[in-house]
C-alpha positions in Angstrom: 0.0 0.0 0.0 1.3 3.5 -0.9 2.2 5.6 2.1 2.8 9.4 2.1 4.3 11.9 4.5 2.1 13.6 7.0 2.6 17.4 7.0 2.1 17.8 10.7 3.0 15.6 13.7 3.8 16.3 17.3 7.1 17.9 18.1 9.4 15.5 20.0 12.5 17.7 20.0 13.4 21.1 18.6 16.3 22.3 16.5 18.2 25.4 17.5 17.0 28.6 16.0 20.1 28.7 13.8 19.5 25.2 12.5 15.8 25.9 11.9 16.6 29.0 9.9 19.0 26.9 7.9 16.3 24.5 6.9 13.4 26.8 6.2 14.7 30.3 5.6 13.2 31.6 8.9 9.6 31.9 7.6 7.6 28.8 8.3 7.8 26.3 11.2 8.5 22.6 10.3 7.2 19.7 12.4 9.8 17.5 13.9 9.6 14.2 15.7 11.8 11.7 17.4 15.1 13.3 16.7 18.1 11.0 16.9 21.0 11.6 19.1 23.4 14.1 17.4 26.8 13.1 16.2 29.0 14.0 13.3 30.0 11.8 10.4 32.3 12.3 7.4 30.5 12.0 4.1 32.7 11.6 1.0 30.9 12.0 -2.3 32.3 10.3 -5.4 33.1 12.5 -8.4 34.8 10.7 -11.2 35.8 13.8 -13.1 37.3 16.0 -10.4 38.6 16.3 -6.9 36.3 14.6 -4.3 34.9 17.1 -1.7 34.3 16.1 1.9 31.6 17.5 4.2 30.9 17.0 7.9 27.2 16.6 8.4 24.9 15.9 11.4 22.6 13.1 12.1 19.2 13.5 10.5 16.7 15.7 12.3 13.7 13.6 11.1 12.0 16.5 9.4 8.7 15.9 7.8 8.3 17.5 4.4 5.3 18.3 2.1 4.6 16.3 -1.1 4.5 18.2 -4.4 3.5 17.4 -8.0 5.6 14.8 -9.9 5.3 17.0 -13.0 5.3 15.8 -16.7 8.9 14.7 -17.0 9.3 11.7 -14.8 10.5 8.6 -16.6 11.2 5.4 -14.6 14.5 4.8 -16.3 15.8 2.4 -13.6 19.3 3.9 -13.9 21.2 2.8 -10.8 24.0 5.4 -10.7 25.3 8.1 -8.4 26.8 10.3 -11.1 23.9 11.4 -13.2 25.7 14.1 -15.3 26.5 11.9 -18.3 24.3 10.3 -20.9 24.9 6.5 -21.1 24.0 6.5 -24.8 27.0 8.6 -25.9 29.0 9.3 -22.7 28.6 13.1 -23.1 28.7 14.9 -19.7 26.3 17.8 -19.1 28.2 21.0 -18.3 27.4 23.1 -15.2 28.4 24.0 -11.7 28.9 20.7 -9.8 26.3 19.8 -7.1 26.7 16.9 -4.7 23.3 15.9 -3.4 23.0 14.1 0.0 19.7 12.7 1.0 19.2 11.5 4.6 16.0 9.4 4.7 14.4 8.3 8.0 11.1 6.8 9.0 8.8 7.7 11.9 7.1 4.9 13.8 5.4 5.1 17.2 7.1 8.4 18.1 10.5 7.0 17.2 12.7 7.9 14.3 15.2 5.6 12.6 17.2 5.7 9.4 15.4 4.1 6.4 17.6 1.7 4.5 16.9 0.1 1.1 14.7 2.9 -0.1 15.0 3.9 -3.7 15.6 7.6 -4.3 15.1 8.8 -7.9 16.4 12.2 -9.0 15.7 14.1 -12.3 16.0 17.7 -13.4 16.7 19.9 -16.4 20.2 20.9 -17.7 21.7 24.3 -17.8 19.5 25.1 -20.9 16.3 24.1 -19.2 16.0 20.8 -21.1 15.0 17.4 -19.7 16.2 14.1 -21.1 14.0 11.3 -22.7 10.9 13.4 -23.3 9.1 14.8 -26.3 8.2 18.4 -25.4 6.8 21.1 -27.7 10.2 22.9 -27.4 12.5 20.0 -27.5 12.7 16.2 -28.2 15.3 14.3 -26.2 13.7 10.8 -26.5 16.4 8.2 -25.9 18.7 10.5 -23.9 19.1 9.8 -20.2 21.2 12.6 -18.8 20.5 14.1 -15.3 18.4 11.0 -14.2 19.2 8.2 -11.9 18.5 6.5 -8.6 20.4 5.3 -5.6 19.3 3.0 -2.8 19.8 4.3 0.8 22.4 2.6 2.9 22.2 1.4 6.5 22.3 5.0 7.6 19.5 6.1 5.3 21.8 8.0 3.0 21.7 8.3 -0.7 24.2 10.4 -2.7 24.3 11.9 -6.2 26.7 13.9 -8.3 25.0 16.3 -10.7 25.0 19.9 -11.8 23.1 23.0 -10.5 19.9 23.0 -12.6 19.1 25.7 -15.2 15.7 27.3 -15.7 12.7 27.1 -18.0 9.7 29.4 -18.3 6.9 29.1 -15.7 9.0 27.4 -13.0 11.5 28.4 -10.3 14.8 26.4 -10.3 14.1 23.0 -8.8 15.1 19.3 -8.7 12.5 16.5 -8.7 12.8 13.5 -6.4 10.9 10.3 -5.6 11.4 8.0 -2.6 10.0 4.4 -2.8 10.1 1.3 -0.7 8.8 -2.2 -1.3 9.2 -4.4 1.7 7.0 -7.2 3.1 8.3 -6.6 6.6 8.1 -2.8 6.7 5.6 -0.1 5.7 5.8 0.7 2.0 6.1 4.3 0.9 6.0 6.3 -2.3 6.7 10.0 -1.8 7.3 12.6 -4.6 8.4 16.2 -4.2 10.8 18.8 -5.3 13.9 20.6 -4.0 14.5 24.3 -4.2 17.4 26.8 -4.0 17.9 30.2 -2.5 17.2 32.8 -5.1 20.4 34.8 -4.4 22.5 31.7 -4.8 20.8 30.9 -8.1 21.5 34.4 -9.4 25.2 33.9 -8.6 25.4 30.5 -10.3 23.4 31.5 -13.3 25.7 34.4 -13.9 28.4 31.9 -14.9 28.8 29.8 -18.0 27.0 27.9 -19.4 23.9 29.3 -17.7 24.5 32.9 -18.6 24.1 32.2 -22.3 20.4 31.5 -21.7 19.7 34.9 -20.2 18.0 35.9 -17.0 15.4 33.5 -15.6 11.8 34.6 -15.6 10.6 32.9 -12.4 11.8 33.2 -8.8 10.6 31.1 -5.9 7.8 33.4 -4.6 6.4 33.6 -8.2 6.1 29.9 -8.6 2.7 28.4 -7.7 4.3 25.0 -7.0 6.9 26.5 -4.6 4.2 28.4 -2.8 2.6 25.1 -1.8 5.3 24.2 0.9 8.4 25.1 -1.0 10.0 26.9 2.0 10.2 23.4 3.7 11.9 21.9 0.6 14.9 24.2 0.4 18.3 22.5 0.1 20.8 23.2 2.8 23.8 24.3 0.8 27.5 24.3 1.6 30.0 25.8 -0.8 33.1 23.8 -1.7 36.0 24.5 -3.9 34.4 23.2 -7.1 30.7 23.7 -6.5 28.2 23.0 -3.8 27.0 20.2 -1.5 23.2 20.2 -1.0 21.9 18.3 2.0 18.3 17.3 2.5 16.8 15.5 5.5 13.4 13.9 5.1 11.4 11.6 7.3 8.6 9.3 6.0 5.7 8.8 8.3 2.4 6.9 8.3 -0.7 8.9 7.6 
C-alpha cells in the first residue's frame, strides 16, 4: 500500500533557531519528531571527473516535508547510478556547476525515528539550458537520452548520494530538482513520496551568472512567483554548503504513516 508523508505531527525535539533557519529560511515552522542523538560523520561524495569534496554533516533531524507534484517529465529509467551528469547512450557529460546531493532518509514509527535503509531515491532535473532528457516536449525532443536522471538505494544509515549539476531554468517554474522515494518491503511499511527541491534565489543568481547558464539569459521565475513552490516550498529548500568546485546540497526527510 502506498504511504505518504504527513505534514504535521507532534514535536518531540526542537532544532536550535540557527539550525531551523538553515532548513526553512526563517519563515515557516517545520514539524519534527523523534530526533536521533546528534553526532558527526564524514561524508565523502564520489566525483569521477574532479577532486572529491568532503563535508561533515549531522545526524538526520527527522524533518517531515510536504509532497509536491511529480510533473510531466518523470521517466522510470531504472538507472542505478550516483553520477547522473553523463548520458549513457553517448558518454557526453552535461556541463554546469557541480552539485553533490546528499539525501538523509528516515522513517517515523510510534514516536521513534530511525534511518530508512533500502529505499530507492530517484532524482531528475533539467540541464543548464532548461532541457530534460528522454521526453518529447513542444520545445525539444530528447527521447532516448538519459542525462540528469538516476536512482540510488539508501544505505544502512538512510543515506543516498548523487553527483549532478546545478539546474538551469525554463519558463513558468522556479529552479528545482524532482525526487521520488519508494520502498517495497513485506516486513516494513511501504512508501511512495514525490516532491521537489529548491534553492535560495540569491545563490541561483550567482550560479546562473556563470557559464554555461549565462548564455540562456536571466530567468523569468523566482521562488515566490512559482505556484508549486508556494505550496510548501519553504520546507523543501536544500541546505547548501559551498566547496572548492561547486556545492553540496543536504536534504533530510522523514517518511511517516498517515
